[in-house]
CHARMM-style PDB file with segment names, atoms N, HN, CA, C and O in Angstrom:
ATOM      1  N   UNK     1     -34.637 -15.781  30.957  1.00  0.00      PROA
ATOM      2  CA  UNK     1     -33.409 -15.066  30.602  1.00  0.00      PROA
ATOM      3  C   UNK     1     -33.687 -14.004  29.534  1.00  0.00      PROA
ATOM      4  O   UNK     1     -33.180 -12.884  29.603  1.00  0.00      PROA
ATOM      5  N   UNK     2     -34.490 -14.374  28.564  1.00  0.00      PROA
ATOM      6  HN  UNK     2     -34.903 -15.283  28.508  1.00  0.00      PROA
ATOM      7  CA  UNK     2     -34.818 -13.435  27.490  1.00  0.00      PROA
ATOM      8  C   UNK     2     -35.584 -12.233  28.040  1.00  0.00      PROA
ATOM      9  O   UNK     2     -35.372 -11.098  27.613  1.00  0.00      PROA
ATOM     10  N   UNK     3     -36.478 -12.501  28.994  1.00  0.00      PROA
ATOM     11  HN  UNK     3     -36.650 -13.423  29.340  1.00  0.00      PROA
ATOM     12  CA  UNK     3     -37.255 -11.424  29.590  1.00  0.00      PROA
ATOM     13  C   UNK     3     -36.348 -10.466  30.370  1.00  0.00      PROA
ATOM     14  O   UNK     3     -36.546  -9.251  30.335  1.00  0.00      PROA
ATOM     15  N   UNK     4     -35.362 -11.012  31.065  1.00  0.00      PROA
ATOM     16  HN  UNK     4     -35.200 -11.998  31.093  1.00  0.00      PROA
ATOM     17  CA  UNK     4     -34.408 -10.191  31.811  1.00  0.00      PROA
ATOM     18  C   UNK     4     -33.599  -9.296  30.868  1.00  0.00      PROA
ATOM     19  O   UNK     4     -33.397  -8.112  31.141  1.00  0.00      PROA
ATOM     20  N   UNK     5     -33.144  -9.871  29.769  1.00  0.00      PROA
ATOM     21  HN  UNK     5     -33.308 -10.833  29.548  1.00  0.00      PROA
ATOM     22  CA  UNK     5     -32.396  -9.083  28.774  1.00  0.00      PROA
ATOM     23  C   UNK     5     -33.257  -7.969  28.202  1.00  0.00      PROA
ATOM     24  O   UNK     5     -32.787  -6.848  28.009  1.00  0.00      PROA
ATOM     25  N   UNK     6     -34.509  -8.279  27.933  1.00  0.00      PROA
ATOM     26  HN  UNK     6     -34.891  -9.190  28.089  1.00  0.00      PROA
ATOM     27  CA  UNK     6     -35.422  -7.279  27.377  1.00  0.00      PROA
ATOM     28  C   UNK     6     -35.670  -6.153  28.385  1.00  0.00      PROA
ATOM     29  O   UNK     6     -35.723  -4.981  28.012  1.00  0.00      PROA
ATOM     30  N   UNK     7     -35.823  -6.518  29.674  1.00  0.00      PROA
ATOM     31  HN  UNK     7     -35.780  -7.470  29.977  1.00  0.00      PROA
ATOM     32  CA  UNK     7     -36.010  -5.498  30.707  1.00  0.00      PROA
ATOM     33  C   UNK     7     -34.778  -4.602  30.826  1.00  0.00      PROA
ATOM     34  O   UNK     7     -34.904  -3.381  30.912  1.00  0.00      PROA
ATOM     35  N   UNK     8     -33.600  -5.201  30.830  1.00  0.00      PROA
ATOM     36  HN  UNK     8     -33.498  -6.193  30.759  1.00  0.00      PROA
ATOM     37  CA  UNK     8     -32.367  -4.414  30.906  1.00  0.00      PROA
ATOM     38  C   UNK     8     -32.234  -3.484  29.706  1.00  0.00      PROA
ATOM     39  O   UNK     8     -31.823  -2.331  29.843  1.00  0.00      PROA
ATOM     40  N   UNK     9     -32.583  -3.993  28.539  1.00  0.00      PROA
ATOM     41  HN  UNK     9     -32.916  -4.929  28.427  1.00  0.00      PROA
ATOM     42  CA  UNK     9     -32.483  -3.176  27.329  1.00  0.00      PROA
ATOM     43  C   UNK     9     -33.428  -1.976  27.399  1.00  0.00      PROA
ATOM     44  O   UNK     9     -33.050  -0.867  27.024  1.00  0.00      PROA
ATOM     45  N   UNK    10     -34.657  -2.195  27.879  1.00  0.00      PROA
ATOM     46  HN  UNK    10     -34.964  -3.097  28.184  1.00  0.00      PROA
ATOM     47  CA  UNK    10     -35.609  -1.078  27.956  1.00  0.00      PROA
ATOM     48  C   UNK    10     -35.175  -0.058  29.001  1.00  0.00      PROA
ATOM     49  O   UNK    10     -35.399   1.138  28.820  1.00  0.00      PROA
ATOM     50  N   UNK    11     -34.557  -0.510  30.093  1.00  0.00      PROA
ATOM     51  HN  UNK    11     -34.375  -1.482  30.241  1.00  0.00      PROA
ATOM     52  CA  UNK    11     -34.063   0.433  31.094  1.00  0.00      PROA
ATOM     53  C   UNK    11     -32.861   1.218  30.574  1.00  0.00      PROA
ATOM     54  O   UNK    11     -32.697   2.392  30.907  1.00  0.00      PROA
ATOM     55  N   UNK    12     -32.041   0.591  29.779  1.00  0.00      PROA
ATOM     56  HN  UNK    12     -32.174  -0.362  29.510  1.00  0.00      PROA
ATOM     57  CA  UNK    12     -30.822   1.235  29.283  1.00  0.00      PROA
ATOM     58  C   UNK    12     -31.070   2.075  28.026  1.00  0.00      PROA
ATOM     59  O   UNK    12     -30.193   2.834  27.613  1.00  0.00      PROA
ATOM     60  N   UNK    13     -32.223   1.951  27.429  1.00  0.00      PROA
ATOM     61  HN  UNK    13     -32.935   1.334  27.764  1.00  0.00      PROA
ATOM     62  CA  UNK    13     -32.502   2.648  26.160  1.00  0.00      PROA
ATOM     63  C   UNK    13     -32.308   4.165  26.253  1.00  0.00      PROA
ATOM     64  O   UNK    13     -31.699   4.738  25.350  1.00  0.00      PROA
ATOM     65  N   UNK    14     -32.799   4.846  27.305  1.00  0.00      PROA
ATOM     66  HN  UNK    14     -33.294   4.380  28.038  1.00  0.00      PROA
ATOM     67  CA  UNK    14     -32.556   6.303  27.377  1.00  0.00      PROA
ATOM     68  C   UNK    14     -31.071   6.656  27.416  1.00  0.00      PROA
ATOM     69  O   UNK    14     -30.658   7.665  26.845  1.00  0.00      PROA
ATOM     70  N   UNK    15     -30.269   5.833  28.085  1.00  0.00      PROA
ATOM     71  HN  UNK    15     -30.605   5.013  28.549  1.00  0.00      PROA
ATOM     72  CA  UNK    15     -28.823   6.084  28.140  1.00  0.00      PROA
ATOM     73  C   UNK    15     -28.218   5.954  26.749  1.00  0.00      PROA
ATOM     74  O   UNK    15     -27.385   6.768  26.351  1.00  0.00      PROA
ATOM     75  N   UNK    16     -28.638   4.925  26.008  1.00  0.00      PROA
ATOM     76  HN  UNK    16     -29.314   4.263  26.332  1.00  0.00      PROA
ATOM     77  CA  UNK    16     -28.139   4.753  24.640  1.00  0.00      PROA
ATOM     78  C   UNK    16     -28.526   5.947  23.777  1.00  0.00      PROA
ATOM     79  O   UNK    16     -27.733   6.407  22.956  1.00  0.00      PROA
ATOM     80  N   UNK    17     -29.744   6.447  23.961  1.00  0.00      PROA
ATOM     81  HN  UNK    17     -30.389   6.073  24.627  1.00  0.00      PROA
ATOM     82  CA  UNK    17     -30.192   7.603  23.173  1.00  0.00      PROA
ATOM     83  C   UNK    17     -29.340   8.832  23.478  1.00  0.00      PROA
ATOM     84  O   UNK    17     -28.960   9.561  22.561  1.00  0.00      PROA
ATOM     85  N   UNK    18     -29.035   9.072  24.761  1.00  0.00      PROA
ATOM     86  HN  UNK    18     -29.344   8.481  25.505  1.00  0.00      PROA
ATOM     87  CA  UNK    18     -28.212  10.227  25.121  1.00  0.00      PROA
ATOM     88  C   UNK    18     -26.802  10.099  24.570  1.00  0.00      PROA
ATOM     89  O   UNK    18     -26.223  11.078  24.099  1.00  0.00      PROA
ATOM     90  N   UNK    19     -26.247   8.885  24.630  1.00  0.00      PROA
ATOM     91  HN  UNK    19     -26.718   8.090  25.012  1.00  0.00      PROA
ATOM     92  CA  UNK    19     -24.897   8.683  24.093  1.00  0.00      PROA
ATOM     93  C   UNK    19     -24.893   8.938  22.593  1.00  0.00      PROA
ATOM     94  O   UNK    19     -23.987   9.590  22.074  1.00  0.00      PROA
ATOM     95  N   UNK    20     -25.913   8.422  21.887  1.00  0.00      PROA
ATOM     96  HN  UNK    20     -26.649   7.892  22.308  1.00  0.00      PROA
ATOM     97  CA  UNK    20     -26.011   8.659  20.443  1.00  0.00      PROA
ATOM     98  C   UNK    20     -26.157  10.143  20.136  1.00  0.00      PROA
ATOM     99  O   UNK    20     -25.537  10.651  19.202  1.00  0.00      PROA
ATOM    100  N   UNK    21     -26.967  10.830  20.914  1.00  0.00      PROA
ATOM    101  HN  UNK    21     -27.471  10.417  21.673  1.00  0.00      PROA
ATOM    102  CA  UNK    21     -27.181  12.260  20.691  1.00  0.00      PROA
ATOM    103  C   UNK    21     -25.897  13.051  20.933  1.00  0.00      PROA
ATOM    104  O   UNK    21     -25.555  13.941  20.154  1.00  0.00      PROA
ATOM    105  N   UNK    22     -25.188  12.723  22.017  1.00  0.00      PROA
ATOM    106  HN  UNK    22     -25.466  12.000  22.650  1.00  0.00      PROA
ATOM    107  CA  UNK    22     -23.921  13.413  22.302  1.00  0.00      PROA
ATOM    108  C   UNK    22     -22.904  13.157  21.192  1.00  0.00      PROA
ATOM    109  O   UNK    22     -22.186  14.067  20.776  1.00  0.00      PROA
ATOM    110  N   UNK    23     -22.847  11.912  20.715  1.00  0.00      PROA
ATOM    111  HN  UNK    23     -23.430  11.173  21.052  1.00  0.00      PROA
ATOM    112  CA  UNK    23     -21.916  11.577  19.635  1.00  0.00      PROA
ATOM    113  C   UNK    23     -22.264  12.352  18.367  1.00  0.00      PROA
ATOM    114  O   UNK    23     -21.377  12.860  17.681  1.00  0.00      PROA
ATOM    115  N   UNK    24     -23.546  12.440  18.061  1.00  0.00      PROA
ATOM    116  HN  UNK    24     -24.266  12.027  18.619  1.00  0.00      PROA
ATOM    117  CA  UNK    24     -23.987  13.167  16.869  1.00  0.00      PROA
ATOM    118  C   UNK    24     -23.625  14.643  16.969  1.00  0.00      PROA
ATOM    119  O   UNK    24     -23.147  15.234  16.001  1.00  0.00      PROA
ATOM    120  N   UNK    25     -23.853  15.241  18.138  1.00  0.00      PROA
ATOM    121  HN  UNK    25     -24.241  14.761  18.925  1.00  0.00      PROA
ATOM    122  CA  UNK    25     -23.526  16.659  18.326  1.00  0.00      PROA
ATOM    123  C   UNK    25     -22.022  16.885  18.213  1.00  0.00      PROA
ATOM    124  O   UNK    25     -21.584  17.851  17.588  1.00  0.00      PROA
ATOM    125  N   UNK    26     -21.229  15.999  18.816  1.00  0.00      PROA
ATOM    126  HN  UNK    26     -21.585  15.214  19.323  1.00  0.00      PROA
ATOM    127  CA  UNK    26     -19.773  16.164  18.754  1.00  0.00      PROA
ATOM    128  C   UNK    26     -19.264  16.052  17.322  1.00  0.00      PROA
ATOM    129  O   UNK    26     -18.446  16.868  16.897  1.00  0.00      PROA
ATOM    130  N   UNK    27     -19.729  15.060  16.573  1.00  0.00      PROA
ATOM    131  HN  UNK    27     -20.393  14.397  16.918  1.00  0.00      PROA
ATOM    132  CA  UNK    27     -19.252  14.907  15.195  1.00  0.00      PROA
ATOM    133  C   UNK    27     -19.734  16.065  14.330  1.00  0.00      PROA
ATOM    134  O   UNK    27     -19.003  16.517  13.449  1.00  0.00      PROA
ATOM    135  N   UNK    28     -20.954  16.554  14.566  1.00  0.00      PROA
ATOM    136  HN  UNK    28     -21.548  16.186  15.282  1.00  0.00      PROA
ATOM    137  CA  UNK    28     -21.459  17.689  13.798  1.00  0.00      PROA
ATOM    138  C   UNK    28     -20.620  18.930  14.095  1.00  0.00      PROA
ATOM    139  O   UNK    28     -20.298  19.692  13.183  1.00  0.00      PROA
ATOM    140  N   UNK    29     -20.261  19.139  15.378  1.00  0.00      PROA
ATOM    141  HN  UNK    29     -20.523  18.520  16.118  1.00  0.00      PROA
ATOM    142  CA  UNK    29     -19.439  20.300  15.739  1.00  0.00      PROA
ATOM    143  C   UNK    29     -18.061  20.220  15.100  1.00  0.00      PROA
ATOM    144  O   UNK    29     -17.539  21.228  14.623  1.00  0.00      PROA
ATOM    145  N   UNK    30     -17.466  19.030  15.085  1.00  0.00      PROA
ATOM    146  HN  UNK    30     -17.890  18.211  15.472  1.00  0.00      PROA
ATOM    147  CA  UNK    30     -16.150  18.869  14.468  1.00  0.00      PROA
ATOM    148  C   UNK    30     -16.239  19.141  12.972  1.00  0.00      PROA
ATOM    149  O   UNK    30     -15.388  19.832  12.411  1.00  0.00      PROA
ATOM    150  N   UNK    31     -17.274  18.596  12.321  1.00  0.00      PROA
ATOM    151  HN  UNK    31     -17.966  18.036  12.777  1.00  0.00      PROA
ATOM    152  CA  UNK    31     -17.442  18.817  10.880  1.00  0.00      PROA
ATOM    153  C   UNK    31     -17.667  20.292  10.584  1.00  0.00      PROA
ATOM    154  O   UNK    31     -17.098  20.837   9.638  1.00  0.00      PROA
ATOM    155  N   UNK    32     -18.490  20.929  11.388  1.00  0.00      PROA
ATOM    156  HN  UNK    32     -18.953  20.486  12.156  1.00  0.00      PROA
ATOM    157  CA  UNK    32     -18.781  22.348  11.180  1.00  0.00      PROA
ATOM    158  C   UNK    32     -17.535  23.196  11.377  1.00  0.00      PROA
ATOM    159  O   UNK    32     -17.298  24.139  10.623  1.00  0.00      PROA
ATOM    160  N   UNK    33     -16.731  22.863  12.394  1.00  0.00      PROA
ATOM    161  HN  UNK    33     -16.924  22.096  13.007  1.00  0.00      PROA
ATOM    162  CA  UNK    33     -15.523  23.656  12.630  1.00  0.00      PROA
ATOM    163  C   UNK    33     -14.506  23.463  11.507  1.00  0.00      PROA
ATOM    164  O   UNK    33     -13.796  24.403  11.151  1.00  0.00      PROA
ATOM    165  N   UNK    34     -14.428  22.245  10.943  1.00  0.00      PROA
ATOM    166  HN  UNK    34     -15.005  21.482  11.233  1.00  0.00      PROA
ATOM    167  CA  UNK    34     -13.514  22.018   9.817  1.00  0.00      PROA
ATOM    168  C   UNK    34     -13.963  22.821   8.602  1.00  0.00      PROA
ATOM    169  O   UNK    34     -13.137  23.415   7.909  1.00  0.00      PROA
ATOM    170  N   UNK    35     -15.274  22.842   8.340  1.00  0.00      PROA
ATOM    171  HN  UNK    35     -15.945  22.360   8.903  1.00  0.00      PROA
ATOM    172  CA  UNK    35     -15.797  23.605   7.196  1.00  0.00      PROA
ATOM    173  C   UNK    35     -15.535  25.098   7.398  1.00  0.00      PROA
ATOM    174  O   UNK    35     -15.090  25.784   6.478  1.00  0.00      PROA
ATOM    175  N   UNK    36     -15.812  25.598   8.606  1.00  0.00      PROA
ATOM    176  HN  UNK    36     -16.173  25.040   9.353  1.00  0.00      PROA
ATOM    177  CA  UNK    36     -15.569  27.019   8.886  1.00  0.00      PROA
ATOM    178  C   UNK    36     -14.092  27.361   8.773  1.00  0.00      PROA
ATOM    179  O   UNK    36     -13.732  28.399   8.217  1.00  0.00      PROA
ATOM    180  N   UNK    37     -13.228  26.485   9.306  1.00  0.00      PROA
ATOM    181  HN  UNK    37     -13.521  25.642   9.758  1.00  0.00      PROA
ATOM    182  CA  UNK    37     -11.794  26.742   9.224  1.00  0.00      PROA
ATOM    183  C   UNK    37     -11.345  26.793   7.762  1.00  0.00      PROA
ATOM    184  O   UNK    37     -10.565  27.664   7.378  1.00  0.00      PROA
ATOM    185  N   UNK    38     -11.839  25.858   6.954  1.00  0.00      PROA
ATOM    186  HN  UNK    38     -12.472  25.150   7.266  1.00  0.00      PROA
ATOM    187  CA  UNK    38     -11.449  25.832   5.542  1.00  0.00      PROA
ATOM    188  C   UNK    38     -11.885  27.123   4.853  1.00  0.00      PROA
ATOM    189  O   UNK    38     -11.128  27.699   4.072  1.00  0.00      PROA
ATOM    190  N   UNK    39     -13.113  27.580   5.145  1.00  0.00      PROA
ATOM    191  HN  UNK    39     -13.728  27.113   5.780  1.00  0.00      PROA
ATOM    192  CA  UNK    39     -13.608  28.818   4.548  1.00  0.00      PROA
ATOM    193  C   UNK    39     -12.736  30.003   4.961  1.00  0.00      PROA
ATOM    194  O   UNK    39     -12.384  30.837   4.127  1.00  0.00      PROA
ATOM    195  N   UNK    40     -12.389  30.076   6.250  1.00  0.00      PROA
ATOM    196  HN  UNK    40     -12.676  29.398   6.927  1.00  0.00      PROA
ATOM    197  CA  UNK    40     -11.559  31.184   6.743  1.00  0.00      PROA
ATOM    198  C   UNK    40     -10.164  31.123   6.128  1.00  0.00      PROA
ATOM    199  O   UNK    40      -9.606  32.155   5.756  1.00  0.00      PROA
ATOM    200  N   UNK    41      -9.597  29.919   6.017  1.00  0.00      PROA
ATOM    201  HN  UNK    41     -10.050  29.081   6.319  1.00  0.00      PROA
ATOM    202  CA  UNK    41      -8.251  29.772   5.448  1.00  0.00      PROA
ATOM    203  C   UNK    41      -8.239  30.186   3.975  1.00  0.00      PROA
ATOM    204  O   UNK    41      -7.294  30.831   3.520  1.00  0.00      PROA
ATOM    205  N   UNK    42      -9.279  29.819   3.231  1.00  0.00      PROA
ATOM    206  HN  UNK    42     -10.047  29.295   3.600  1.00  0.00      PROA
ATOM    207  CA  UNK    42      -9.353  30.206   1.815  1.00  0.00      PROA
ATOM    208  C   UNK    42      -9.471  31.719   1.696  1.00  0.00      PROA
ATOM    209  O   UNK    42      -8.805  32.333   0.862  1.00  0.00      PROA
ATOM    210  N   UNK    43     -10.324  32.327   2.534  1.00  0.00      PROA
ATOM    211  HN  UNK    43     -10.865  31.828   3.212  1.00  0.00      PROA
ATOM    212  CA  UNK    43     -10.467  33.786   2.497  1.00  0.00      PROA
ATOM    213  C   UNK    43      -9.142  34.471   2.853  1.00  0.00      PROA
ATOM    214  O   UNK    43      -8.750  35.454   2.224  1.00  0.00      PROA
ATOM    215  N   UNK    44      -8.462  33.934   3.871  1.00  0.00      PROA
ATOM    216  HN  UNK    44      -8.781  33.136   4.382  1.00  0.00      PROA
ATOM    217  CA  UNK    44      -7.195  34.522   4.313  1.00  0.00      PROA
ATOM    218  C   UNK    44      -6.145  34.429   3.212  1.00  0.00      PROA
ATOM    219  O   UNK    44      -5.443  35.401   2.933  1.00  0.00      PROA
ATOM    220  N   UNK    45      -6.042  33.266   2.592  1.00  0.00      PROA
ATOM    221  HN  UNK    45      -6.613  32.477   2.819  1.00  0.00      PROA
ATOM    222  CA  UNK    45      -5.035  33.105   1.548  1.00  0.00      PROA
ATOM    223  C   UNK    45      -5.370  33.967   0.334  1.00  0.00      PROA
ATOM    224  O   UNK    45      -4.471  34.489  -0.327  1.00  0.00      PROA
ATOM    225  N   UNK    46      -6.664  34.118   0.039  1.00  0.00      PROA
ATOM    226  HN  UNK    46      -7.394  33.695   0.575  1.00  0.00      PROA
ATOM    227  CA  UNK    46      -7.059  34.976  -1.085  1.00  0.00      PROA
ATOM    228  C   UNK    46      -6.704  36.430  -0.794  1.00  0.00      PROA
ATOM    229  O   UNK    46      -6.162  37.126  -1.652  1.00  0.00      PROA
ATOM    230  N   UNK    47      -7.011  36.888   0.418  1.00  0.00      PROA
ATOM    231  HN  UNK    47      -7.452  36.323   1.116  1.00  0.00      PROA
ATOM    232  CA  UNK    47      -6.698  38.275   0.775  1.00  0.00      PROA
ATOM    233  C   UNK    47      -5.195  38.518   0.790  1.00  0.00      PROA
ATOM    234  O   UNK    47      -4.726  39.557   0.326  1.00  0.00      PROA
ATOM    235  N   UNK    48      -4.434  37.556   1.326  1.00  0.00      PROA
ATOM    236  HN  UNK    48      -4.814  36.711   1.703  1.00  0.00      PROA
ATOM    237  CA  UNK    48      -2.981  37.724   1.368  1.00  0.00      PROA
ATOM    238  C   UNK    48      -2.394  37.729  -0.041  1.00  0.00      PROA
ATOM    239  O   UNK    48      -1.453  38.472  -0.322  1.00  0.00      PROA
ATOM    240  N   UNK    49      -2.950  36.901  -0.925  1.00  0.00      PROA
ATOM    241  HN  UNK    49      -3.714  36.297  -0.696  1.00  0.00      PROA
ATOM    242  CA  UNK    49      -2.461  36.856  -2.301  1.00  0.00      PROA
ATOM    243  C   UNK    49      -2.760  38.178  -3.007  1.00  0.00      PROA
ATOM    244  O   UNK    49      -1.936  38.689  -3.765  1.00  0.00      PROA
ATOM    245  N   UNK    50      -3.951  38.722  -2.748  1.00  0.00      PROA
ATOM    246  HN  UNK    50      -4.621  38.306  -2.132  1.00  0.00      PROA
ATOM    247  CA  UNK    50      -4.298  40.004  -3.364  1.00  0.00      PROA
ATOM    248  C   UNK    50      -3.395  41.126  -2.856  1.00  0.00      PROA
ATOM    249  O   UNK    50      -3.070  42.047  -3.605  1.00  0.00      PROA
ATOM    250  N   UNK    51      -2.989  41.053  -1.590  1.00  0.00      PROA
ATOM    251  HN  UNK    51      -3.253  40.305  -0.981  1.00  0.00      PROA
ATOM    252  CA  UNK    51      -2.103  42.070  -1.027  1.00  0.00      PROA
ATOM    253  C   UNK    51      -0.648  41.825  -1.391  1.00  0.00      PROA
ATOM    254  O   UNK    51       0.193  42.706  -1.207  1.00  0.00      PROA
ATOM    255  N   UNK    52      -0.341  40.641  -1.905  1.00  0.00      PROA
ATOM    256  HN  UNK    52      -1.024  39.926  -2.055  1.00  0.00      PROA
ATOM    257  CA  UNK    52       1.030  40.313  -2.262  1.00  0.00      PROA
ATOM    258  C   UNK    52       1.839  39.756  -1.109  1.00  0.00      PROA
ATOM    259  O   UNK    52       3.068  39.728  -1.171  1.00  0.00      PROA
ATOM    260  N   UNK    53       1.160  39.308  -0.048  1.00  0.00      PROA
ATOM    261  HN  UNK    53       0.162  39.331   0.002  1.00  0.00      PROA
ATOM    262  CA  UNK    53       1.863  38.754   1.104  1.00  0.00      PROA
ATOM    263  C   UNK    53       1.906  37.235   1.001  1.00  0.00      PROA
ATOM    264  O   UNK    53       1.148  36.623   0.248  1.00  0.00      PROA
ATOM    265  N   UNK    54       2.803  36.648   1.768  1.00  0.00      PROA
ATOM    266  HN  UNK    54       3.419  37.145   2.379  1.00  0.00      PROA
ATOM    267  CA  UNK    54       2.909  35.190   1.805  1.00  0.00      PROA
ATOM    268  C   UNK    54       1.909  34.636   2.806  1.00  0.00      PROA
ATOM    269  O   UNK    54       1.645  35.259   3.834  1.00  0.00      PROA
ATOM    270  N   UNK    55       1.349  33.462   2.510  1.00  0.00      PROA
ATOM    271  HN  UNK    55       1.563  32.956   1.675  1.00  0.00      PROA
ATOM    272  CA  UNK    55       0.387  32.846   3.423  1.00  0.00      PROA
ATOM    273  C   UNK    55       1.055  31.864   4.360  1.00  0.00      PROA
ATOM    274  O   UNK    55       0.375  31.226   5.164  1.00  0.00      PROA
ATOM    275  N   UNK    56       2.378  31.723   4.278  1.00  0.00      PROA
ATOM    276  HN  UNK    56       2.931  32.241   3.625  1.00  0.00      PROA
ATOM    277  CA  UNK    56       3.070  30.772   5.154  1.00  0.00      PROA
ATOM    278  C   UNK    56       3.670  31.492   6.347  1.00  0.00      PROA
ATOM    279  O   UNK    56       3.909  32.699   6.313  1.00  0.00      PROA
ATOM    280  N   UNK    57       3.906  30.735   7.389  1.00  0.00      PROA
ATOM    281  HN  UNK    57       3.712  29.754   7.416  1.00  0.00      PROA
ATOM    282  CA  UNK    57       4.532  31.288   8.593  1.00  0.00      PROA
ATOM    283  C   UNK    57       6.033  31.443   8.344  1.00  0.00      PROA
ATOM    284  O   UNK    57       6.517  31.142   7.253  1.00  0.00      PROA
ATOM    285  N   UNK    58       6.757  31.906   9.341  1.00  0.00      PROA
ATOM    286  HN  UNK    58       6.364  32.150  10.228  1.00  0.00      PROA
ATOM    287  CA  UNK    58       8.193  32.140   9.192  1.00  0.00      PROA
ATOM    288  C   UNK    58       8.969  30.847   8.957  1.00  0.00      PROA
ATOM    289  O   UNK    58       9.991  30.847   8.270  1.00  0.00      PROA
ATOM    290  N   UNK    59       8.477  29.738   9.533  1.00  0.00      PROA
ATOM    291  HN  UNK    59       7.647  29.738  10.090  1.00  0.00      PROA
ATOM    292  CA  UNK    59       9.191  28.471   9.353  1.00  0.00      PROA
ATOM    293  C   UNK    59       8.794  27.759   8.060  1.00  0.00      PROA
ATOM    294  O   UNK    59       9.292  26.668   7.780  1.00  0.00      PROA
ATOM    295  N   UNK    60       7.917  28.354   7.284  1.00  0.00      PROA
ATOM    296  HN  UNK    60       7.513  29.240   7.512  1.00  0.00      PROA
ATOM    297  CA  UNK    60       7.566  27.782   5.989  1.00  0.00      PROA
ATOM    298  C   UNK    60       6.360  26.871   5.994  1.00  0.00      PROA
ATOM    299  O   UNK    60       5.962  26.387   4.935  1.00  0.00      PROA
ATOM    300  N   UNK    61       5.763  26.618   7.143  1.00  0.00      PROA
ATOM    301  HN  UNK    61       6.087  27.012   8.003  1.00  0.00      PROA
ATOM    302  CA  UNK    61       4.582  25.748   7.174  1.00  0.00      PROA
ATOM    303  C   UNK    61       3.345  26.607   7.378  1.00  0.00      PROA
ATOM    304  O   UNK    61       3.351  27.541   8.181  1.00  0.00      PROA
ATOM    305  N   UNK    62       2.299  26.291   6.659  1.00  0.00      PROA
ATOM    306  HN  UNK    62       2.293  25.532   6.008  1.00  0.00      PROA
ATOM    307  CA  UNK    62       1.085  27.090   6.763  1.00  0.00      PROA
ATOM    308  C   UNK    62       0.291  26.680   7.993  1.00  0.00      PROA
ATOM    309  O   UNK    62       0.483  25.597   8.546  1.00  0.00      PROA
ATOM    310  N   UNK    63      -0.588  27.550   8.399  1.00  0.00      PROA
ATOM    311  HN  UNK    63      -0.745  28.429   7.949  1.00  0.00      PROA
ATOM    312  CA  UNK    63      -1.454  27.268   9.543  1.00  0.00      PROA
ATOM    313  C   UNK    63      -2.352  26.077   9.256  1.00  0.00      PROA
ATOM    314  O   UNK    63      -2.668  25.306  10.162  1.00  0.00      PROA
ATOM    315  N   UNK    64      -2.765  25.920   8.009  1.00  0.00      PROA
ATOM    316  HN  UNK    64      -2.508  26.547   7.273  1.00  0.00      PROA
ATOM    317  CA  UNK    64      -3.631  24.802   7.641  1.00  0.00      PROA
ATOM    318  C   UNK    64      -2.988  23.455   7.879  1.00  0.00      PROA
ATOM    319  O   UNK    64      -3.647  22.531   8.355  1.00  0.00      PROA
ATOM    320  N   UNK    65      -1.708  23.324   7.555  1.00  0.00      PROA
ATOM    321  HN  UNK    65      -1.173  24.074   7.168  1.00  0.00      PROA
ATOM    322  CA  UNK    65      -1.042  22.040   7.763  1.00  0.00      PROA
ATOM    323  C   UNK    65      -0.876  21.748   9.245  1.00  0.00      PROA
ATOM    324  O   UNK    65      -0.895  20.586   9.652  1.00  0.00      PROA
ATOM    325  N   UNK    66      -0.714  22.790  10.062  1.00  0.00      PROA
ATOM    326  HN  UNK    66      -0.699  23.734   9.732  1.00  0.00      PROA
ATOM    327  CA  UNK    66      -0.615  22.579  11.508  1.00  0.00      PROA
ATOM    328  C   UNK    66      -1.932  22.068  12.067  1.00  0.00      PROA
ATOM    329  O   UNK    66      -1.949  21.139  12.874  1.00  0.00      PROA
ATOM    330  N   UNK    67      -3.039  22.673  11.641  1.00  0.00      PROA
ATOM    331  HN  UNK    67      -3.025  23.428  10.986  1.00  0.00      PROA
ATOM    332  CA  UNK    67      -4.350  22.245  12.135  1.00  0.00      PROA
ATOM    333  C   UNK    67      -4.680  20.854  11.620  1.00  0.00      PROA
ATOM    334  O   UNK    67      -5.216  20.034  12.365  1.00  0.00      PROA
ATOM    335  N   UNK    68      -4.368  20.575  10.358  1.00  0.00      PROA
ATOM    336  HN  UNK    68      -3.933  21.242   9.753  1.00  0.00      PROA
ATOM    337  CA  UNK    68      -4.623  19.241   9.815  1.00  0.00      PROA
ATOM    338  C   UNK    68      -3.808  18.194  10.546  1.00  0.00      PROA
ATOM    339  O   UNK    68      -4.294  17.088  10.778  1.00  0.00      PROA
ATOM    340  N   UNK    69      -2.581  18.519  10.913  1.00  0.00      PROA
ATOM    341  HN  UNK    69      -2.186  19.419  10.724  1.00  0.00      PROA
ATOM    342  CA  UNK    69      -1.761  17.591  11.686  1.00  0.00      PROA
ATOM    343  C   UNK    69      -2.352  17.349  13.060  1.00  0.00      PROA
ATOM    344  O   UNK    69      -2.308  16.232  13.573  1.00  0.00      PROA
ATOM    345  N   UNK    70      -2.911  18.405  13.662  1.00  0.00      PROA
ATOM    346  HN  UNK    70      -2.947  19.313  13.245  1.00  0.00      PROA
ATOM    347  CA  UNK    70      -3.546  18.262  14.970  1.00  0.00      PROA
ATOM    348  C   UNK    70      -4.800  17.407  14.873  1.00  0.00      PROA
ATOM    349  O   UNK    70      -5.022  16.535  15.713  1.00  0.00      PROA
ATOM    350  N   UNK    71      -5.629  17.648  13.846  1.00  0.00      PROA
ATOM    351  HN  UNK    71      -5.449  18.356  13.164  1.00  0.00      PROA
ATOM    352  CA  UNK    71      -6.872  16.890  13.702  1.00  0.00      PROA
ATOM    353  C   UNK    71      -6.623  15.440  13.325  1.00  0.00      PROA
ATOM    354  O   UNK    71      -7.430  14.573  13.660  1.00  0.00      PROA
ATOM    355  N   UNK    72      -5.524  15.155  12.636  1.00  0.00      PROA
ATOM    356  HN  UNK    72      -4.868  15.859  12.364  1.00  0.00      PROA
ATOM    357  CA  UNK    72      -5.268  13.775  12.215  1.00  0.00      PROA
ATOM    358  C   UNK    72      -4.915  12.884  13.397  1.00  0.00      PROA
ATOM    359  O   UNK    72      -4.996  11.659  13.301  1.00  0.00      PROA
ATOM    360  N   UNK    73      -4.521  13.500  14.517  1.00  0.00      PROA
ATOM    361  HN  UNK    73      -4.455  14.495  14.595  1.00  0.00      PROA
ATOM    362  CA  UNK    73      -4.213  12.689  15.703  1.00  0.00      PROA
ATOM    363  C   UNK    73      -5.471  12.152  16.355  1.00  0.00      PROA
ATOM    364  O   UNK    73      -5.394  11.190  17.118  1.00  0.00      PROA
ATOM    365  N   UNK    74      -6.642  12.746  16.079  1.00  0.00      PROA
ATOM    366  HN  UNK    74      -6.705  13.528  15.459  1.00  0.00      PROA
ATOM    367  CA  UNK    74      -7.885  12.338  16.739  1.00  0.00      PROA
ATOM    368  C   UNK    74      -8.809  11.633  15.802  1.00  0.00      PROA
ATOM    369  OT1 UNK    74      -9.900  11.225  16.201  1.00  0.00      PROA
TER     370      UNK     74
END
């Protein structure tokens, strides 16, 4: 029984590696997009403040809170 489990594990090892790699790439992409979004939002709010414009939308909620609400669902 132990030998059978070991054989199954060695056959499944490449699949586990691909799943781990895909998971790592997905989490890295999500982290990178959050960092980029934060940088863009800070630049946008700084530029709008320098111009004297408001950084909020017409309904009073900023784009950042909308994206954060979307990301919190996942």
